[in-house]
C-alpha positions in Angstrom: 96.4 130.2 79.5 96.8 131.9 82.9 99.2 129.2 83.9 101.3 129.7 80.8 101.6 133.5 81.5 102.7 133.0 85.2 105.2 130.3 84.1 106.6 132.6 81.4 107.0 135.4 84.0 108.7 132.9 86.4 111.1 131.9 83.7 111.9 135.5 82.7 112.5 136.5 86.4 114.7 133.4 87.0 116.8 133.9 83.9 117.1 137.6 84.5 118.3 137.1 88.0 121.0 134.6 87.0 123.9 136.4 85.4 126.8 134.3 86.6 127.5 130.8 85.5 130.0 128.0 86.1 132.9 127.7 83.7 134.1 124.3 82.8 137.8 123.7 82.5 139.4 122.8 79.2 140.7 119.3 79.4 144.1 120.5 78.2 144.5 123.0 81.0 145.9 122.0 84.4 143.3 121.9 87.2 142.4 125.4 88.5 140.0 126.6 91.2 136.3 126.9 90.3 135.8 130.2 88.5 132.8 132.2 87.4 132.3 134.0 84.1 131.0 137.5 84.6 129.6 138.0 81.1 128.1 134.5 80.3 124.5 133.6 80.0 122.8 131.3 82.4 124.0 127.7 82.5 122.5 124.5 83.9 125.1 122.5 85.9 125.2 119.9 88.7 127.6 119.7 91.7 128.3 116.9 94.0 127.5 117.4 97.7 129.6 115.6 100.2 128.4 113.8 103.4 128.6 117.0 105.5 126.1 118.7 103.2 128.4 121.3 101.7 129.8 121.6 98.2 133.3 122.9 97.8 132.9 125.7 95.3 136.7 126.0 95.2 137.1 122.5 93.8 136.3 122.3 90.1 135.9 118.6 90.3 132.7 119.0 92.3 131.1 120.2 89.1 129.9 116.9 87.8 128.4 118.1 84.5 127.0 121.1 82.7 124.3 121.5 80.1 127.1 121.2 77.5 127.6 117.5 78.7 123.9 116.7 78.1 122.9 115.5 74.6 119.2 115.3 75.4 116.6 114.6 78.1 113.5 112.5 77.4 110.6 113.9 79.3 108.6 110.7 78.9 111.2 108.1 80.0 113.2 110.6 82.1 116.4 109.4 80.5 119.2 111.9 80.4 121.7 111.2 77.7 125.2 112.5 78.3 127.9 113.0 75.7 131.0 110.9 76.0 133.2 112.2 78.8 136.9 111.6 79.5 136.0 109.9 82.7 132.7 108.0 82.9 130.1 110.0 84.8 129.2 107.1 87.1 132.8 107.1 88.4 132.6 110.9 89.2 129.3 110.5 91.0 130.3 107.8 93.5 131.9 109.9 96.3 129.0 112.3 96.6 126.0 112.0 99.0 123.7 114.3 96.9 123.7 116.0 93.5 122.6 119.6 93.4 121.3 121.0 90.2 121.8 124.8 89.5 120.5 127.1 86.9 123.0 130.0 87.0 123.6 130.8 90.7 120.2 129.6 91.8 119.4 126.2 93.3 117.1 124.2 91.0 116.7 120.9 92.9 118.6 118.3 94.8 118.9 114.7 93.7 118.9 112.7 97.0 121.3 110.1 95.7 123.1 108.4 92.8 121.8 104.8 92.6 122.7 101.9 90.4 120.8 98.7 89.6 122.7 97.0 92.3 121.4 99.3 95.0 118.9 97.7 97.4 118.0 100.8 99.4 114.7 102.6 99.0 114.7 106.3 98.0 111.5 108.3 98.1 112.8 111.5 96.5 114.5 112.4 93.2 117.4 110.1 92.3 119.9 109.8 89.4 119.6 106.1 88.4 122.4 104.5 86.5 120.8 101.5 84.6 123.4 99.1 83.3 121.4 95.9 83.3 119.0 96.9 80.5 121.9 97.6 78.1 125.1 96.1 79.5 127.2 97.6 76.7 126.1 101.2 77.5 124.6 102.4 80.7 121.7 104.8 80.8 121.0 107.5 83.3 117.5 108.4 84.5 116.2 111.2 86.8 113.5 109.3 88.7 111.1 110.5 91.4 112.0 107.5 93.6 114.0 104.2 93.5 112.9 101.6 92.9 110.0 102.8 90.8 107.5 100.4 92.5 107.3 103.0 95.4 106.0 105.8 93.0 102.4 105.6 94.4 103.3 106.1 98.1 102.2 109.3 99.8 105.7 110.4 100.6 106.8 110.1 96.9 103.7 111.9 95.7 104.4 114.7 98.2 107.9 115.0 96.9 106.8 115.1 93.3 104.4 117.9 94.2 107.2 119.7 96.1 109.5 119.5 93.1 107.0 120.3 90.4 107.9 124.0 89.8 111.6 123.3 89.6 111.0 120.3 87.4 109.0 122.4 85.0 111.8 125.0 85.0 114.4 122.3 84.3 112.4 120.9 81.4 111.5 124.3 80.0 115.2 125.3 80.1 116.3 122.2 78.3 113.6 122.7 75.7 114.8 126.2 75.1 118.3 124.7 74.4 116.9 122.1 72.0 117.8 119.3 74.3 114.3 118.0 75.2 112.7 114.9 73.7 109.1 114.0 74.1 
């Protein structure tokens, strides 16, 4: 019970501190610089981070997706289902080194890489995995603690899971509050 109260306070403080949010561009409008909405509620969104480790907040194309693009997230399988987009998400993800998730103006967590089934590298931190082998007609996205999953029991992965636990809980709690969480 004590944990629930402290988590509720953490959520209240996080949401109260986040008054600015990213605006997505209407697909009928010409491209414009990234803008902020001064009177909007908090929004979950993800930006691509280039090789130098910086995100260009001026370039609206660096915003890869927002909570509006997410249909649901399954907490058990960690599948994140995106709505159909004009350009497939996997094509937008390719040029970025990392993906940084934000809740309002606050950093939530960093996904160390976007990986596909064809990737032979080992990642010991959070990744966005694009699985197109299981269902070749429609790829599936998963937020996984490592890639490939056979390394989940290593000390490094366990330490990263522990490090990300608070942000992960905030992420799932926020999606649940938006009716986008499946169990």
